[in-house]
C-alpha positions as CSV (number, residue, x, y, z in Angstrom):
1,X,0.0,0.0,0.0
2,X,1.2,3.5,-0.7
3,X,1.2,5.7,2.4
4,X,1.9,9.4,2.9
5,X,3.4,10.0,6.4
6,X,4.0,13.3,8.1
7,X,4.9,14.6,11.5
8,X,5.6,18.1,12.8
9,X,8.1,16.7,15.3
10,X,10.4,13.8,15.1
11,X,10.0,11.6,18.3
12,X,10.4,8.0,19.2
13,X,6.8,7.4,18.3
14,X,7.1,9.0,14.9
15,X,10.3,7.0,14.3
16,X,8.5,3.8,15.3
17,X,5.6,4.6,12.9
18,X,8.0,5.1,10.0
19,X,9.8,1.9,10.9
20,X,6.5,0.0,11.2
21,X,5.4,1.2,7.7
22,X,8.7,0.0,6.2
23,X,8.7,-3.3,8.1
24,X,5.2,-4.1,6.9
25,X,6.3,-3.5,3.3
26,X,4.3,-0.3,2.6
27,X,5.7,2.2,0.1
28,X,6.0,5.6,1.8
29,X,5.4,8.0,-1.0
30,X,5.7,11.1,1.0
31,X,7.6,11.6,4.3
32,X,7.6,14.9,6.1
33,X,9.4,15.6,9.3
34,X,9.8,18.7,11.4
35,X,7.5,20.8,9.2
36,X,4.8,23.0,10.7
37,X,1.6,21.0,11.5
38,X,-0.6,22.9,9.0
39,X,1.7,22.0,6.2
40,X,2.1,18.4,7.3
41,X,-1.7,17.9,7.4
42,X,-2.3,19.7,4.1
43,X,0.5,18.0,2.2
44,X,-0.4,14.5,3.4
45,X,-4.0,15.2,2.7
46,X,-3.2,16.4,-0.8
47,X,-1.2,13.3,-1.6
48,X,-4.1,11.1,-0.6
49,X,-6.7,13.2,-2.4
50,X,-4.6,13.2,-5.6
51,X,-4.3,9.4,-5.5
52,X,-0.5,9.6,-4.9
53,X,-1.1,7.7,-1.7
54,X,-3.8,5.1,-0.7
55,X,-3.8,6.3,2.9
56,X,-2.1,8.9,5.0
57,X,-0.8,9.1,8.6
58,X,-0.2,12.4,10.3
59,X,1.1,13.3,13.7
60,X,1.5,16.4,15.9
61,X,1.6,16.9,19.6
62,X,-2.1,16.4,20.2
63,X,-3.0,15.1,16.7
64,X,-5.8,17.7,16.5
65,X,-4.0,20.3,14.4
66,X,-2.9,17.9,11.7
67,X,-6.3,16.3,11.5
68,X,-8.0,19.7,11.1
69,X,-5.4,20.7,8.4
70,X,-5.8,17.4,6.5
71,X,-9.6,17.6,6.7
72,X,-9.5,21.0,4.9
73,X,-8.4,19.1,1.7
74,X,-11.4,18.1,-0.4
75,X,-11.7,14.3,-0.4
76,X,-9.9,13.7,2.8
77,X,-11.5,12.1,5.8
78,X,-8.9,12.3,8.6
79,X,-9.7,10.7,11.9
80,X,-7.9,11.5,15.2
81,X,-7.6,8.1,17.0
82,X,-6.4,7.0,20.3
83,X,-6.6,3.2,20.1
84,X,-6.7,0.4,17.5
85,X,-10.5,-0.2,17.7
86,X,-11.2,3.5,17.0
87,X,-8.8,3.4,14.1
88,X,-10.3,0.2,12.7
89,X,-13.8,1.7,13.1
90,X,-12.8,5.0,11.4
91,X,-11.9,2.9,8.3
92,X,-14.8,0.5,8.4
93,X,-17.7,2.8,9.2
94,X,-16.4,6.2,8.2
95,X,-14.1,5.4,5.3
96,X,-11.4,7.5,6.8
97,X,-8.3,7.8,4.6
98,X,-6.0,9.6,6.9
99,X,-5.1,8.5,10.4
100,X,-4.1,11.3,12.9
101,X,-2.3,10.5,16.1
102,X,-1.1,12.6,19.0
103,X,2.6,12.3,19.9
104,X,2.1,13.4,23.5
105,X,0.1,10.5,24.9
106,X,0.5,7.8,22.3
107,X,3.0,5.0,23.2
108,X,4.9,3.3,20.4
109,X,3.0,0.1,21.1
110,X,-0.4,1.8,20.8
111,X,0.7,3.7,17.7
112,X,1.7,0.5,16.0
113,X,-1.6,-1.2,16.9
114,X,-3.5,1.8,15.5
115,X,-1.4,1.8,12.3
116,X,-1.9,-1.9,11.7
117,X,-5.7,-1.7,12.4
118,X,-6.2,1.3,10.2
119,X,-4.2,-0.1,7.2
120,X,-5.7,-3.5,7.4
121,X,-9.4,-2.4,7.6
122,X,-11.5,-1.6,4.6
123,X,-14.8,0.3,4.5
124,X,-17.7,-2.0,4.9
125,X,-20.2,-2.5,2.1
126,X,-23.1,-1.7,4.4
127,X,-25.5,0.5,2.4
128,X,-26.5,2.5,5.5
129,X,-22.9,3.5,6.1
130,X,-22.3,4.2,2.4
131,X,-25.2,6.7,2.5
132,X,-23.8,8.3,5.6
133,X,-20.3,8.5,4.0
134,X,-21.8,10.1,0.9
135,X,-23.3,12.8,3.1
136,X,-19.9,14.0,4.2
137,X,-17.9,13.4,1.0
138,X,-16.9,16.4,-1.1
139,X,-18.0,16.4,-4.7
């Protein structure tokens, strides 16, 4: 899978995320480090929206800023997650295409669990959810 990854601060958690992506065999098509969080969110979002990446992963201190910035890009559905089940649900029920994580409270173990869940899950073919997703999709 092609993944765009960005963080506004390089930390042990962000290093672990980059390593986990590589170890799982994902192609990292965009990697941003130490850039301002609005740029990180926007650029990762643009890569996903343009089809250059299948999914995106963004990080900042709380995860909130990068998720807001990514969600400004038409076609992006960024979800700020704190655990694997929320990340899995964001994909399955909301068709999220960008995972946002906070660097402050996320441990490397939880980050890897979220990453694995988010990248392995697909949106369900439930017509009720498809209708809901269509209601929030740009264009």
